[in-house]
TIMINU-770986 format. One record per residue (C-alpha): residue in one letter; z, x, y. Coordinates in steps of 0.02 Angstrom, whole numbers, padded with zeros to 5 digits, always signed. Layout:
# TIMINU-770986
aZXY ...
***
This chain:
# TIMINU-770986
m-00017+00000+00019 l+00046+00132+00126 e-00128+00219+00080 k-00216+00016+00141 s-00131+00013+00290 m-00174+00201+00348 p-00337+00161+00421 t-00293+00003+00517 s-00143+00132+00620 r-00281+00237+00637 l-00390+00134+00682 l-00256+00042+00810 l-00214+00245+00903 s-00406+00253+00910 i-00396+00074+01015 t-00266+00144+01113 a-00313+00255+01154 f-00461+00204+01211 s-00381+00103+01314 m-00252+00201+01427 f-00427+00333+01432 f-00515+00177+01520 l-00356+00130+01609 i-00352+00299+01701 i-00535+00306+01745 s-00535+00110+01830 s-00403+00196+01928 f-00481+00338+02006 f-00628+00250+02043 l-00508+00087+02131 f-00411+00227+02228 h-00599+00320+02274 s-00679+00173+02335 v-00509+00148+02456 i-00556+00306+02543 n-00734+00279+02511 p-00791+00155+02516 f-00964+00118+02414 i-01044+00031+02581 p-01078+00195+02657 s-01041+00244+02857 s-01206+00282+02986 v-01237+00434+03051 f-01396+00365+03106 k-01319+00360+03312 q-01307+00572+03287 f-01381+00621+03419 v-01528+00724+03349 v-01520+00897+03436 e-01534+01066+03393 s-01361+01126+03479 e-01206+01192+03411 p-01030+01078+03441 i-00873+01141+03548 d-00722+01156+03444 y-00616+01077+03588 t-00448+01005+03573 p-00386+00911+03729 d-00274+00977+03832 y-00203+00798+03838 k-00107+00709+03688 p-00069+00534+03731 e+00111+00490+03727 g+00184+00383+03590 n-00031+00437+03501 n-00035+00492+03329 e-00239+00425+03327 q-00339+00576+03272 p-00496+00614+03388 i-00641+00514+03265 e-00767+00654+03193 q-00920+00572+03272 p-00984+00425+03330 l-01077+00294+03217 v-01167+00141+03226 v-01066-00016+03305 p-01203-00147+03249 l-01219-00254+03389 p-01303-00408+03423 p-01473-00396+03542 s-01422-00429+03684 s-01426-00392+03882 i-01351-00302+04012 s-01202-00475+04007 m-01149-00369+03861 i-01096-00193+03904 e-00924-00246+03938 l-00891-00225+03754 d-00779-00052+03709 t-00899-00003+03564 h-00935+00170+03684 n-00737+00206+03670 k-00773+00279+03495 v-00865+00457+03551 e-00716+00579+03552 e-00868+00721+03536 a-01032+00685+03612 m-01113+00869+03581 p-01247+00821+03494 i-01241+00884+03339 d-01351+00955+03172 p-01383+00784+03093 h-01405+00902+02903 e-01255+00950+02926 a-01186+00799+02959 t-01253+00720+02789 s-01131+00864+02697 l-00990+00779+02763 n-00967+00664+02635 k-01071+00522+02753 k-01243+00454+02684 i-01374+00378+02774 d-01341+00183+02779 v-01473+00082+02905 h-01397-00065+02911 v-01503-00225+02898 l-01520-00333+03012 s-01523-00509+02994 k-01618-00642+03076 k-01503-00701+03211 e-01482-00510+03244 a-01661-00440+03239 c-01746-00414+03397 n-01865-00593+03429 p-02029-00494+03544 n-02062-00633+03633 k-01875-00615+03714 a-01879-00438+03750 l-01862-00402+03943 l-02014-00279+03911 k-02151-00271+03811 v-02243-00076+03805 y-02375-00005+03748 m-02370+00195+03691 y-02527+00296+03666 d-02560+00363+03497 m-02559+00547+03589 p-02598+00696+03492 r-02412+00794+03421 e-02447+00926+03524 f-02382+00818+03656 h-02230+00772+03604 f-02121+00786+03442 g-02275+00962+03418 l-02169+01023+03526 l-02024+01020+03449 d-02057+01138+03298 w-02088+00957+03187 k-02174+00996+03014 a-02301+00849+03006 s-02428+00817+02882 p-02600+00832+02938 n-02630+00656+03025 q-02460+00619+03053 i-02423+00593+03228 w-02244+00524+03216 p-02075+00555+03147 n-02009+00426+03017 v-01873+00359+03123 s-01802+00252+03002 d-01737+00394+02904 i-01635+00533+03009 k-01697+00672+02890 h-01869+00642+02955 v-01828+00654+03170 p-01860+00801+03232 r-01737+00901+03327 y-01736+00924+03508 p-01676+01101+03577 g-01475+01118+03630 g-01430+01222+03767 l-01471+01135+03953 n-01648+01083+03883 l-01534+00893+03834 q-01514+00868+04037 h-01694+00811+04053 s-01728+00732+03880 m-01715+00572+03927 e-01930+00596+03878 y-01851+00610+03692 w-01737+00478+03674 l-01888+00342+03751 t-01996+00384+03607 l-01903+00388+03487 d-01834+00195+03568 l-01991+00138+03567 l-02035+00199+03399 s-01878+00106+03302 s-01919-00063+03420 n-02042-00075+03255 v-01943-00048+03098 k-01853-00207+03078 k-01706-00114+03014 i-01623-00017+03157 v-01513-00118+03250 r-01543-00087+03452 p-01543-00193+03608 c-01683-00319+03630 s-01751-00248+03814 v-01898-00174+03738 i-02020-00184+03600 r-02185-00080+03557 v-02327-00175+03583 e-02508-00105+03475 n-02627-00207+03603 p-02607-00140+03797 s-02679-00299+03845 q-02522-00410+03792 a-02376-00236+03878 d-02305-00235+04028 f-02318-00056+04047 i-02397+00083+03964 f-02301+00216+03909 v-02357+00387+03924 p-02269+00499+03764 f-02280+00665+03843 f-02128+00776+03845 a-02168+00860+03992 s-01988+00921+04033 l-01994+01030+03876 s-02148+01092+03891 y-02090+01174+04073 n-01936+01224+04001 r-02012+01322+03854 f-02168+01342+03863 s-02223+01413+04069 k-02244+01572+04032 v-02389+01659+04008 l-02414+01745+03821 g-02534+01889+03758 k-02707+01875+03806 e-02702+01709+03897 k-02723+01635+04047 v-02632+01510+04073 s-02473+01441+03992 l-02470+01307+03874 n-02369+01207+03983 r-02505+01212+04085 r-02636+01177+03958 l-02558+01005+03923 q-02536+00950+04079 d-02726+00969+04129 q-02776+00906+03956 l-02657+00756+03995 v-02753+00711+04154 d-02925+00728+04060 f-02840+00590+03937 l-02776+00478+04058 l-02884+00464+04174 s-03023+00412+04038 r-02954+00281+03963 p-03014+00105+04016 e-02830+00065+04041 w-02808+00183+04153 i-02957+00134+04260 k-02909-00043+04291 s-02745-00021+04334 g-02782+00122+04424 g-02635+00206+04325 k-02523+00095+04420 d-02429+00002+04264 h-02399+00201+04203 i-02241+00277+04142 i-02227+00440+04133 v-02054+00552+04110 a-02048+00718+04230 h-01857+00718+04246 h-01853+00890+04265 p-01876+00955+04452 n-02033+01091+04413 s-02123+00969+04251 l-02308+00898+04298 l-02289+01026+04437 y-02482+01032+04446 v-02535+00874+04432 r-02421+00763+04481 k-02512+00703+04651 k-02666+00654+04551 l-02561+00539+04437 g-02468+00503+04565 s-02497+00319+04557 a-02396+00279+04391 r-02212+00260+04368 f-02143+00398+04354 i-01942+00432+04256 l-01875+00574+04374 a-01701+00626+04414 d-01698+00627+04612 f-01875+00637+04757 g-01809+00812+04810 r-01958+00908+04754 y-02087+00768+04780 v-02186+00681+04925 a-02147+00503+04979 k-02296+00461+04935 t-02289+00524+04770 a-02142+00464+04705 n-02020+00328+04781 l-01878+00192+04748 n-02014+00060+04790 k-02120+00091+04604 d-02023+00240+04513 v-01852+00225+04404 i-01703+00353+04447 a-01605+00390+04269 p-01467+00517+04215 y-01462+00677+04157 q-01393+00692+03988 h-01204+00778+04010 v-01198+00921+03940 v-00993+00921+03900 p-00940+00797+03767 s-00862+00654+03786 i-00692+00593+03811 s-00623+00442+03755 n-00517+00302+03827 n-00380+00367+03722 n-00408+00543+03773 s-00425+00521+03954 a-00298+00597+04065 p-00212+00473+04169 f-00174+00530+04359 e+00013+00623+04312 q-00080+00732+04183 r-00198+00824+04304 p-00135+00950+04390 t-00290+00997+04458 l-00338+00905+04645 a-00551+00959+04616 f-00638+01055+04495 f-00786+01126+04521 q-00863+01279+04418 g-01063+01318+04423 a-01167+01418+04533 i-01138+01452+04686 y-01257+01528+04791 r-01424+01425+04781 k-01573+01401+04926 d-01647+01275+05009 g-01502+01110+05012 g-01386+01209+04892 a-01317+01313+05062 i-01200+01183+05068 r-01112+01274+04920 q-01084+01436+04964 e-00979+01359+05143 l-00880+01271+05011 f-00841+01392+04909 y-00786+01507+05067 l-00664+01365+05146 l-00583+01282+04979 k-00587+01447+04831 d-00443+01479+04891 e-00340+01325+04917 k-00217+01268+04814 d-00259+01164+04669 v-00432+01182+04695 h-00531+01252+04574 f-00696+01318+04626 a-00791+01474+04534 f-00954+01540+04479 g-00973+01433+04280 s-01118+01478+04156 a-01191+01366+04035 q-01169+01468+03877 k-01051+01398+03757 s-00901+01469+03834 g-00945+01412+04007 v-00959+01218+03915 r-00783+01221+03833 e-00741+01279+04008 a-00808+01150+04114 r-00722+01023+04010 n-00578+01081+03976 g-00562+01085+04182 m-00648+00906+04218 g-00505+00839+04096 s-00363+00914+04188 s-00435+00885+04345 k-00407+00719+04490 f-00574+00734+04583 c-00741+00834+04512 l-00868+00898+04642 n-01037+00862+04628 i-01127+00968+04766 a-01317+00964+04822 g-01400+01129+04739 d-01580+01167+04723 t-01617+01032+04716 p-01513+00855+04757 s-01464+00802+04614 s-01360+00896+04421 n-01296+00850+04260 r-01104+00902+04318 l-01083+00724+04409 f-01142+00671+04228 d-00997+00777+04180 a-00894+00727+04280 i-00917+00544+04233 v-00879+00569+04061 s-00744+00672+04081 h-00675+00520+04205 c-00636+00643+04324 v-00675+00559+04484 p-00838+00608+04550 v-00838+00690+04749 i-01022+00660+04780 i-01089+00798+04927 s-01255+00788+04940 d-01366+00679+05080 n-01523+00662+05005 i-01460+00610+04808 e-01543+00463+04742 l-01406+00371+04601 p-01484+00309+04412 y-01465+00101+04412 e-01381+00127+04608 d-01466-00072+04619 v-01327-00139+04495 l-01208-00014+04512 d-01091+00028+04654 y-01082+00227+04638 s-00903+00187+04765 e-00805+00090+04645 f-00770+00259+04524 s-00828+00377+04651 v-00806+00469+04829 l-00963+00486+04917 v-00959+00615+05068 w-01101+00651+05191 g-01119+00852+05174 s-01081+00887+05368 y-00908+00809+05380 a-00879+00909+05186 v-00883+01072+05275 k-00803+01033+05428 p-00597+01142+05392 g-00462+01049+05295 f-00569+00905+05301 l-00623+00892+05111 v-00442+00937+05044 n-00349+00822+05161 l-00452+00690+05098 l-00437+00703+04900 k-00218+00712+04946 g-00237+00570+05050 i-00315+00458+04901 k-00144+00403+04817 r-00118+00353+04649 d-00171+00185+04648 e-00335+00188+04721 w-00377+00347+04605 m-00311+00245+04438 k-00426+00123+04481 m-00582+00212+04492 w-00512+00306+04343 e-00492+00119+04273 k-00713+00084+04314 l-00752+00256+04253 k-00702+00213+04075 e-00794+00068+04114 v-00926+00160+04163 a-00969+00273+04043 h-01076+00237+03931 h-01205+00160+04064 f-01236+00363+04044 e-01247+00407+03853 y-01413+00441+03775 q-01399+00407+03601 y-01518+00341+03437 p-01522+00207+03402 s-01491+00128+03576 q-01368+00046+03583 p-01332-00113+03749 g-01285-00064+03907 d-01320+00145+03862 a-01434+00238+03941 v-01582+00222+03873 d-01549+00043+03894 m-01519+00008+04045 t-01684+00142+04114 w-01781+00013+04013 q-01713-00140+04092 a-01728-00029+04257 l-01908-00048+04228 a-01871-00240+04192 r-01836-00240+04358 k-01975-00144+04402 k-02108-00261+04323 s-02058-00420+04433 g-02109-00345+04578 v-01947-00368+04694 k-01912-00234+04799 m-01753-00117+04755 k-01640-00157+04867 r-01474-00034+04820 i-01294-00091+04815 d-01220-00022+05019 r-01144+00154+04993 r-00967+00191+05077 y-00957+00354+05144 r-00764+00424+05194 m-00766+00469+05367 p-00633+00564+05450 
***
């Protein structure tokens, strides 16, 4: 009888062992799913550029807040929206908004996941603010300038997969990169599974379009290809500009409208330098009008877009309040400039020995950017002083650092000034007053805590209007630029909100 029971005992032992093994495996996967959900977070909103991220830990830590900084921006699936949606707080999720390598991002246990739109979320082409036709120009004018490895007949990258989106070069190239973001946004408008606003949609028929977009990366062409190489007689930048003119002036769309419905991005002040007058009937997207004659560029037809900030953004939770910003005023950059930038030198000699004022030379190298980030994040006011041109990315670095900008640039044009009141979150000063001994320091010291806090809170509210990202989100810089063009379409002359300058 003992011999008969042995197979039964062995069977029971085997079943018990298998059950225990299955229980252990199930528990492991259950625990793992809590830590790393099976539905992966998307990293599609990560900046697709080539630059070293800055290792930065904010000096300010909110009291009683043990929250860890969020590693990188993630896609927040938002419904199609007009500007009324900009109050959403999703932009506060960004702690480090410096560009990163998307291929490195995927190695951080994150997987690409493009949210599939529902019928309610999908952008209805008939409800888009703008319908834009984009020329299928040879890639040498756009993504080919990024060393993009494409198949022989391929014009555009596959924007539905971040691994196939060419990276934009880092460093100071970034500040004029809006040509890249706008082109990506147009391409993605035809990809149904990408979440983005419904401000613009690309159409295939130019007769259905409000505007025609010219996909030439003019700023990148100037920054990287302006030098004459080897035995060449002219630079690649010059050749591309000449070819652009030949292309456009021969197009029936240009001939029909005289170019008035064409959009050309020329954000770097020296981009399109040789041909801008020939193309002056088009609508330009610019940084300012400093190097343009009024007939070629003006507010009646053109749009001022923000620079891409260089310092990383500070989240609202990690933004230092009044008491945690010991420096009264901060400036770091080139001091000796020509033309309208001579005011920097005057202010340097006035302020360099002032207590609680940091006014020093600075570089755009990694260490210089880190110093600027630290300095802006611990200062109450950040000086934005005219240089070789009326504008610079310093203003937008200050905004995303929640450091109240002090704008000392008489000829500056500000982005979206017909819908944003800069007086609510910045201090505007005429250059002639700023250089009077004692005026600027006394003015800033006279702004008490309550007034400063109101401007600081407004900065946190508007900072996302100056963020470039892919895919674009409601109210960001890409969306705001399209909306500015939509207002131009209406034919109503732009009327900017009256500036309130500080007087003695």
